[in-house]
C-alpha positions as CSV (number, residue, x, y, z in Angstrom):
1,M,-3.8,-96.0,-231.9
2,A,-4.5,-98.0,-228.8
3,G,-7.4,-100.5,-229.1
4,A,-10.8,-99.7,-227.4
5,E,-9.9,-102.3,-224.7
6,E,-6.8,-100.8,-223.8
7,V,-8.2,-97.3,-223.6
8,V,-11.4,-98.4,-221.5
9,A,-9.1,-100.4,-219.2
10,G,-7.1,-97.4,-218.4
11,I,-10.1,-95.4,-217.3
12,E,-10.1,-94.9,-213.4
13,R,-13.7,-95.8,-212.3
14,R,-15.6,-93.7,-209.8
15,D,-18.6,-94.9,-207.9
16,G,-21.8,-93.4,-209.0
17,V,-20.4,-92.5,-212.6
18,E,-21.6,-94.0,-215.8
19,Y,-19.2,-94.7,-218.4
20,S,-20.2,-94.5,-222.0
21,G,-17.5,-96.5,-223.5
22,L,-16.8,-94.0,-226.3
23,V,-13.1,-94.4,-227.3
24,L,-11.1,-92.9,-230.1
25,N,-11.2,-95.6,-232.6
26,E,-13.3,-95.9,-235.9
27,E,-16.3,-96.7,-233.9
28,G,-15.7,-93.8,-231.5
29,Y,-15.3,-91.6,-234.4
30,R,-18.7,-92.9,-236.1
31,R,-20.5,-92.2,-232.8
32,L,-19.2,-88.8,-232.4
33,A,-20.3,-88.0,-236.0
34,A,-23.8,-88.5,-234.9
35,T,-23.5,-85.9,-232.2
36,P,-22.8,-82.1,-231.9
37,L,-19.3,-82.8,-231.2
38,D,-18.7,-84.0,-234.8
39,A,-17.0,-80.7,-236.0
40,Q,-14.7,-80.7,-232.9
41,A,-13.9,-84.6,-233.4
42,E,-13.0,-84.1,-237.1
43,R,-11.0,-81.0,-236.2
44,R,-9.0,-83.1,-233.7
45,R,-8.8,-86.4,-235.6
46,P,-5.6,-85.6,-237.6
47,A,-3.7,-84.9,-234.5
48,V,-5.0,-88.1,-232.7
49,D,-4.4,-90.3,-235.7
50,S,-0.7,-88.7,-236.4
51,G,0.3,-88.4,-232.7
52,E,1.3,-84.7,-233.3
53,Y,-0.6,-82.0,-231.3
54,P,0.4,-78.5,-232.6
55,P,-0.6,-75.9,-230.1
56,R,-3.7,-74.0,-230.3
57,F,-4.4,-73.8,-226.6
58,R,-1.7,-75.1,-224.5
59,L,-2.3,-78.1,-222.3
60,S,-0.9,-76.4,-219.2
61,L,-3.4,-73.5,-219.7
62,G,-6.2,-76.0,-219.8
63,R,-5.1,-77.5,-216.5
64,K,-4.8,-74.0,-215.0
65,D,-8.3,-73.3,-216.0
66,A,-9.8,-76.6,-214.9
67,E,-8.1,-75.8,-211.5
68,L,-9.8,-72.5,-211.4
69,V,-13.2,-73.8,-212.1
70,Q,-12.7,-76.5,-209.7
71,A,-12.0,-73.9,-206.9
72,A,-15.0,-71.9,-207.8
73,A,-17.2,-75.0,-207.9
74,A,-15.8,-75.9,-204.4
75,E,-16.5,-72.4,-203.0
76,A,-20.0,-72.6,-204.1
77,G,-20.3,-76.1,-202.6
78,L,-20.4,-78.1,-205.9
79,E,-18.8,-81.4,-206.6
80,L,-17.7,-81.8,-210.3
81,P,-16.4,-85.4,-210.5
82,A,-16.0,-85.2,-214.4
83,L,-14.1,-82.0,-214.0
84,E,-11.7,-83.7,-211.5
85,A,-11.2,-86.6,-213.6
86,A,-10.2,-84.2,-216.6
87,R,-8.1,-81.9,-214.4
88,A,-6.3,-85.1,-213.0
89,H,-5.6,-86.2,-216.6
90,L,-4.3,-82.7,-217.6
91,A,-2.1,-82.5,-214.6
92,A,-0.6,-86.1,-215.2
93,A,0.0,-85.0,-218.9
94,E,1.6,-81.8,-218.0
95,A,3.9,-83.7,-215.5
96,A,4.7,-86.0,-218.4
97,G,6.2,-83.0,-220.4
98,L,3.1,-82.3,-222.5
99,G,2.2,-78.8,-221.1
100,D,3.3,-76.9,-224.0
101,E,1.5,-79.0,-226.5
102,D,-2.0,-78.5,-227.5
103,Y,-4.6,-79.6,-224.9
104,S,-5.7,-82.4,-226.9
105,A,-2.4,-84.1,-226.4
106,V,-3.9,-85.3,-223.1
107,L,-5.3,-88.1,-225.3
108,K,-1.7,-89.0,-226.2
109,H,-1.0,-89.4,-222.4
110,I,-4.3,-91.3,-221.7
111,V,-4.0,-93.7,-224.7
112,G,-0.1,-94.1,-224.6
């Protein structure tokens, strides 16, 4: 697993966005355990730790859904920069051949 510094260094920074520094290492998991995301993190941890992402919800479908939400937001005059960042990561992961893997495989693409 990549170190925290590598992960944080790979995050594209946008003006006006505050970054929490949460990364998927032991400290990141400890922080997640103290939030409502604990159960989700524990379900995904084996995949992140092993690098194997068995499909439950295909990454390509997550990218498609992100694009649909983005289009609806744009139509409503809303800007959703976090959604755009997520969509861009999903699209890049799909372009790298991960589209048929579980959507959590986006982490494999981000952290290498």
